[in-house]
C-alpha positions in Angstrom: -16.5 5.5 4.1 -13.8 8.1 4.7 -10.1 7.1 4.5 -7.0 8.7 5.6 -3.8 8.6 3.7 -1.0 7.3 6.0 2.8 6.9 5.4 5.0 4.4 7.1 8.4 5.8 8.3 9.9 2.5 9.4 12.6 0.8 7.4 10.5 -2.4 7.3 6.9 -3.7 6.8 4.2 -2.4 9.2 0.8 -4.0 9.5 -2.2 -2.9 11.6 -5.5 -4.8 12.2 -8.7 -3.5 13.6 -9.3 -6.6 15.7 -7.8 -10.0 16.4 -9.9 -11.5 13.6 -8.3 -9.1 11.1 -11.6 -7.8 9.9 -9.9 -4.7 8.6 -6.1 -4.4 8.1 -3.6 -2.3 6.3 -0.1 -3.3 5.3 2.5 -0.7 4.6 5.7 -1.4 2.9 9.0 0.0 4.2 9.6 3.8 4.1 10.5 5.1 0.7 9.3 1.9 -1.0 10.2 2.2 -4.7 6.7 1.0 -5.6 4.9 3.5 -3.3 3.6 0.9 -0.9 4.7 3.0 2.1 1.7 5.2 1.6 -1.7 3.5 2.0 -5.3 4.6 2.7 -6.4 3.7 6.1 -10.1 3.2 6.8 -11.7 4.6 9.9 -11.8 1.1 11.5 -8.0 1.2 11.6 -7.6 4.9 12.4 -9.9 4.5 15.4 -7.8 1.9 17.1 -5.4 2.5 20.0 -2.6 0.7 18.1 -2.9 3.3 15.3 -2.9 6.2 17.7 0.3 4.8 19.4 2.0 4.3 16.0 1.2 8.0 15.1 2.4 9.2 18.5 5.6 7.3 18.1 6.2 8.7 14.6 5.9 5.3 13.0 2.9 6.3 10.9 2.4 9.9 9.6 -1.0 11.2 8.7 -0.9 12.8 5.3 -3.5 15.6 5.6 -3.0 17.0 2.1 -3.8 14.3 -0.6 -2.4 16.7 -3.2 1.0 16.7 -1.5 3.6 15.9 -4.2 5.1 13.1 -2.0 1.6 11.4 -1.8 0.9 12.0 -5.4 4.3 10.5 -6.4 3.8 7.4 -4.1 0.3 6.7 -5.6 1.8 7.1 -9.1 4.5 4.6 -8.2 1.8 2.2 -7.0 -0.1 2.5 -10.3 3.1 2.2 -12.4 4.1 -0.9 -10.4 0.6 -2.5 -10.9 0.8 -1.8 -14.6 4.2 -3.3 -14.9 3.1 -6.4 -13.0 -0.1 -6.6 -15.2 2.0 -6.4 -18.3 4.4 -9.1 -17.1 1.4 -11.4 -16.3 -0.1 -10.8 -19.7 3.2 -11.5 -21.4 3.6 -14.7 -19.4 0.0 -15.8 -20.2 0.6 -15.1 -23.9 3.8 -17.1 -23.8 2.0 -20.1 -22.3 -0.7 -19.8 -24.9 1.8 -19.5 -27.7 3.6 -22.6 -26.4 0.4 -24.6 -26.4 -0.4 -23.5 -30.0 3.0 -24.6 -31.3 2.6 -28.2 -29.9 
């Protein structure tokens, strides 16, 4: 299934759904999100909706044609770095809980 990389330009969260049931949805974080959440892949089920087209026409969402664009690459790197940091925090917290149990 092809996806399109899309960037949110709003200063806040933006969410689009393909239908009222939310079968497919994409959530973009605010523009310039430090964790890169302002750039998300959007599946064709989202890209094909009138709401998506209106958001693009209004400049809320920007299609990123070049996936090698340094801004896209950097946003995706920030997403990975953020995920790794969260994973490390979770692992440290889990280890701490296990250590506490062992000491009892």
